[in-house]
N, C-alpha and C positions, 0 to 999 in steps of 0.2 A: 845774385839769384842763380841757383843751379838750374840749368835749362832742361827742357824736354828734348826728346829726339823724335821728330815727326817727319815722315816723307823724306828721310835722308838728310835732314838739316837740324841744327840746333835751333830751338824756338824759345825765346825768352818770354816770360809771362810777367806782366806788371800787376801782381796781385795786391789787393788792398790789405789782406792779412797774410802773414807768413809765419813759418815755424823755423827756429834756428837750428842749424847743424853745428854741433860742438866738437871740438877736439877733446877726446875723452881724457887725455892725460893732463890737460890744463883747464878745461872748462871754457876755453875761449871759443866764441862763435866764429866758425870758418866759412859759413854759407847759410843760405836760406832757401826754403822751398815754399810753394804756395800752400796755404791752409785750405785746401780744396782739391782742385785739379780735375773736376768733372768735365768741364768744357774741353780741356786738352785731351782727356781720355777719349771723348767722342771723336775728336779730330784724328787722333792716332788710329782708332779703330776703323774709321772710314778710309783713311789712307791705306791701312792694312788690307781692307776688303778689296780696294781697287788694285793693289799690287798682287794680291793672291791670284787673280784671274790669269795673269801671265806666269807667275812663279810656279804654280801647280803643274804647268806644262813643261817646265825646264827639265832637260834630260837628267837622268841619274848621274851621268858623267859630269855635267856642269855642277850639279849640287855637290858631288864628291870633291871636285877640284876646288870649289869654294870653301868647303870645310877644311881641306888641307891648307889652303891659304890662310884661313882664319886661325888655325892652329899655330901656324908659323908666326903670325902677327902677335898673338897672345903670348907665345913663348918669348918673342923678342921684347915685349913690353912688360914682362912679369915683374920687374923691379918697380916699375911705375905703379902697377896694381898693388904691390906689396906696400908701397909708401902710402897709398890712399887708405888701405886697410889699417895701417898703423895709426894714421892721423885720426880718421873719423871713428873707427870702431875701437881702437886701443889695443889691438892684438900685438903681441911681441913679434919680431920680424920672422923668426923661424916658423911660428904658427901661421902667420899670414902667407908665407911661402908655401906651406903645406896646403892651405886652402886653395891657392891658385893652381897648384899641381893637380889636386883632386878634381877641379873643374876642367882642366885641360884634358884629363883622361876621358871625360865624356865627349869632348870635341873629337878626340882621336877615335872613340867608338863610332861617332857619327860619320867619320870618314869612310866607314865600311857600309854606308847606306845602300849601295847597289845589292850587296849580299843580304842585308837585313830585310829588304823589301821583296825578296824573291817569293813568288807564289807557288802554287801547286797545280799540277796538270794531270788529269786522268783521261786516258784514251778509251773510247768505246764504252762509256757508261751505259749506253744502250746501242743498238745496232746503228753504226755510222754516226753516233753522237759522242762528242767530246765535251768535257767540262773542266774548267780551271778557276782558280781563285786568285784574286789580286788584292792588294791593299793600297788604298788611295788616301790622299790628305783630307783632313776634316774641314779646314777652312781657316778662320781666324782664331788662334789660341791666345789666351791671356795667362800671364804669370804674376802672382802676388807673392812677394818674397820677404823674408824676415831680416832684421838687422844683423843677426849673428854671423851670417855667411853671405855678405853682399856680392861676392864673386862666385863662389862655388855653387850656391843654390840656383841663381839665374843660369849658370852654365849646365846645371842638371836638366834644365827645361829648354832653353833657347836652341841649342844645336840640334837636338832630336826633332823639335817641332819644325824647324825650317828645313832640315835635311829631308824630312818626310814630305815636304812640299807645301807646308802651311805658312801663313804669316803669323807673327808673334808680337804681342804688345805686353811690355813688362811694367809693372808698378812696383818699384823697389821701396824699401823702408825709407821713411823721411829722416831717419836718424843717421844714416850713412849712405847717401844716394849717389855719390860721385863715381864710384867704381862701375855701377851699372851703365852710366852714360858712356864711359870709355868702352865697355863691352859692345855697345851698339855702334859706336864710331868705328871700332876696329872691324866689326862685321861688314859695315859699309865699305871700308877700305879693302876688305877681302873679296868684294864683288857681289855682296848681297844687294839686290836692287832696292832703290828708295821705297819705303813703305812696308817692306817685308818685315823689318824689325822696327818697333817703336818703343820708346821709354817715356813714361808719364810720371812726373814728380807730383807729390801731393800727399794727402792724408786719406782718411776713410772715404771721403766723397769720391775720389778717383777710383778707389777699389770698388765701391758700390756701383759706380757707373759701368765698370767692366763686368760685374756680376749680372747686371740687368740689361746690358746693351743687346739689342736684337741681332746685331751683326757679329757678336762673339759666339763661337761654337763650343768652346771648351775652356776650362779654367783649371790651372794647377796652383796649389797654395801650400805654403809651409808656414806654420806659426803655432799659436796656442790652441788648445783644445776648444775653448768656447768660440773662438773666431772660426776655427776649422768647421765646427758644427754649423755656424751661420753661413759660411761660404758654401758648404754642400747644400744646405736647404735652399738658399737663395738661387744658386746656380741651377739646381734641378727644377725648381719652380719656374725658371725661365728657359727651360728646354735645353740646357747645356750638359755635356758630360763634364765630370769633375773628379779630381783627385785632390783631397785636402788632408795634408799631414799635420797632425796635432802635437800635443805635448807629450811629456814622458816623465817617468820616475825610474830610471834604469838601475837595476840591482846587479850587484856582483856577489855571488855566493862563494864563500871561502871555506873549503873543507880542511880538516885538521892536517891532512897530509900535504897541503900546498907548501911550496917553497916560500917561506915568510918574506925574505928579502925581495924576491922577484915580485911577489904579490903586493907588498907595500909600495914598491917603486911604481908598479903599474897603476895602482889605485890613486896615488898622488898625481900622476900625469893625467889620468882620465877624469879625476874629479875637479882639478884646479886649472888645467890647461884652458886657455881662453877665458880665464876667470869664471869657469863653470858655465859660461853662456853657450852651451852646446846642447842640442836636443839628444845627442848621443853620449853626453857626459855621464859618468857613474856618479849618482847622487845618493845611493843607498848601498851599503855593504852589509851582507848577512853572514855573520861568523857562526859556523857550526861547531857545536861542542865547546871546548874551552879555548879555541884558537883566538877568540877575541881578546883574551887577557894579554896575549903577546902582540896581536895585530895593532891594537890601539896605540900603545907606546911607540911601536915601530913607525906608524904614520906620523905621530906627533913629532918625533925626532926629525923626520924629513921635512916637516912643515917649517921648523925653525930655520932651515937653510934655504928656503925659497926666497929668491930675490924678487920683490914686487916693485916694479919700476916702469917707466915709459918704454914703449916698444922700440924706441930708438937706442935704448941702452942695450949693448950686445950681451950683457950678463943677465938680463931680465928673464925670469921664468914665467912671470904672470904680470899682466898689465891692469889697467883700470876697468871699471864697469862702463857700460855704454852711456848712461846718464846719471846725474846726481839723484834723480827721483828713483831710479831703479836701485842704485846703491843704498839709498835709505830704506827702500822696501826690503831688500835682502838683509840689511843689518837689523831690521825689526824682528826677523825670525830668530835672531840670536837671543834676544830677551824673551821671546815667546817660548822657545825651547826650554830655557832654564825654568821659566814659570810653570811649565807643564811637567817638570821633573826629570828632564834629560840632563846628562852630565856634559857641560861644555868643556871638553878636554883641551881644546885649543881655541882661543878667542881671536879672530881676525881683526878685531877693532884695536888690539894691542900690538899687532904685527908691525915691525918697522917698514916704513915706506920711503923709497927714494924717488920723490917726484914733486911736482908743483902742488902747492897747497890747494889750488883750485880744481885739481883733478878729481875724478870720481873713484876714489880709492877705498878699497876694503880688502884686508888680508884674508888668507885662507882660514877656515874654521872647521873644527871637527866636533861632532856630538857623539857621545857614547851612551849606551844603555837606553836607546830610543825604543819606544813601543809603537805598534801600528796606529794607535789612536791619536798620536801627537801631530800637530800641524806641520812640524818640520819633516814629518814623513808623508802625510796625506797631501801636502801642497807641492806643486812644482816651484821650487825656489828660484831656479835658473841663475845661480850665482855660486861663488866659491865656498860651498857648504856641503860637507859629506856627513851623512848620518850612519851610525853603526848600530845594527840590531843584532840580537843574539837568538840563535835557534838551537834547540837541543838535538835535532836530528836532521839528516838530509831531507827526509820527507817533509818535515816542517818548513824547511827553507824553500823547497819547491812550491809548497802550498802558499807560502807568503808571497812569492813572486806572482803566482797565478791569481791570487785574490786581488792584486792591485788593479785598479781600473785602467791603467795604461799598459801597453805591451809593445813598446818601441824596440829597445835593445836590452840585452842582458849578457852576463858573462859568468863563467865558473872557473875557479882556480883550484886545480887538483892535479895530482900525479896518477890518479886512478882512472884508467881508460873506460872501465865499465860504468863508473859514476858519471863520467863526462857524457858517455853515450846516452845513458838514461836521462840525464839532464836535458840535452838538446832535443831528445825525443818527446819528453813530457812537458817541457816548459811552454807556456802559452804566450809567446813573444815572437815578433817578426824577424828579429836579427839576433843571432846568438854567437857569442865568442867563447872558445875554449882556451883558457890562458891568454886570451886577447881581450883587453878591457873595452876597446871601442870598435866593435865589429861592423864598421861601415863597409858594405860590399864594394867591390871594384865596379868600374863602369859597365862591364859586360854582364853583371848581375843587376837585379833591381833593388832599390832602397825603399823600405816601408815597414811600418809596424802593424800591430793588431789592436783590437779593442778600441779604446778612445784615443789611440795614436794615429788612426787612419779613418777617414770618412770618404768612402768611395771604394771601388773594386780593384783598382790597379795601382801598383807602386810606381815610383818615379825612376827615370832613366833605365838603361838596360833593355831587355826584351819587352818588358811591360810598358816602358816608356814609348817604344815604337808602336806597340799595340794601342796605347792611349791616343797617340797622335795620328792614327790612321783608321779608316773604316774598311771592313771587308766587303768584297763584292765577288759573287760567283757567276760565271758566264757558262751557259750551256749552248752548244753550237752544233748544227747539222747542215750539211750541204746535200740537199736531197738529190736522189737519182731522178733525172727528168722522165724516166719511164714509169716512175711510181706516182700515181695520182689517187685521189679519193680522200674523203673526210674520215678521220679517226675520232670516234665519239668517246673513246675511253680515256681514263686518267693516265698521264704519262708514267710508264714503268720501265724498268731495266729489262728489256727483252730484245 
């Protein structure tokens, strides 16, 4: 049984019902988590509330030093974290290493917390009256994270939350929970007091407990749009602040002047890396003018050379999907797309696989001549499937992107600076790449989309992450002259 982490200790739960954690490349069960977790979530939250009382008063110097120590421990254990990702998630080693690195960068950002929490001071807002603002921790923050980034996404939440002085309780995905446990253990080793960080294993019951618990003050979530909508609604109804990042259908617009080889290479990496199980994966390419006639075969030729194998294979470009059920769901879209009239230019079901027969395998697939009404376009497939649409003009391509209900990430491939500028100015999407297929911001900017890709007002990590994990307070102060006496019956003004 994969244990919880509560009050600075591993806590084993003898659950009557459990959910198996599988090794994605073999289908072998490598662990189990409780089919619930509500009682453990309550214990973790109560431990966090008790620990918050002291941690909120910890000096910025202590919090900074703790973050530096945490960064060094994570860096020293990165190979261990990579191995966990390869086993439970199925990522290839290079992809897993990149995930750990992007999480580490947020820890490094949190090391600057003394500067990030500086307030503002104004002298003499009125005669002999000064005013200043400060940002203080919120309380107990909860994180509910997805299977596709079991290291990176928790590290987009946890370091900022605790560096700001909060306690933090994490509910990771039950599909690959072990990496999150190690993150908590290393935080404890770095000097984070018991209870300040908790990890609760389980399923929807554990998550629901965090959303409704009276001692939880804020919730961060990353996952699908229907669940993100539920998370926001439930958290707000229970008086919590919330940032809930939902799904995506990320478009890449390809103009006729784009470098075809560079673009095809970028699209293959962005669409099929991590088996397409990325919220920032490019899943729809929009070819403007006649460029699609050359782009489709260029992508197809590259797909033939993709090595689909276990992440332990150093030559692997793409690994398995997270579960057999998800693999079958994604494969179902291949038949649906053909039935709706799309051209299956490359069928991943026929792609050669170098792996165990029990693994959750599906090769890369490409649809051409897709139209906006087809389910392969309207649905978030979340797998190694790229759909290619055609647009007659640049304006039509922008309109296609803007009419999509999601607005997480997008990219344009062009050598025309004016077109690129117009695109990033007019497109209604939260993160935009210019000849960059996966425009994930660095840690010192904030990550988040628009429309049905974000429920809440603030994005994750970066400056908005600090804002989400703190509350503003303004102090107005006067030290009166002892010679001044009398009652002022007027409303305070700047005089």
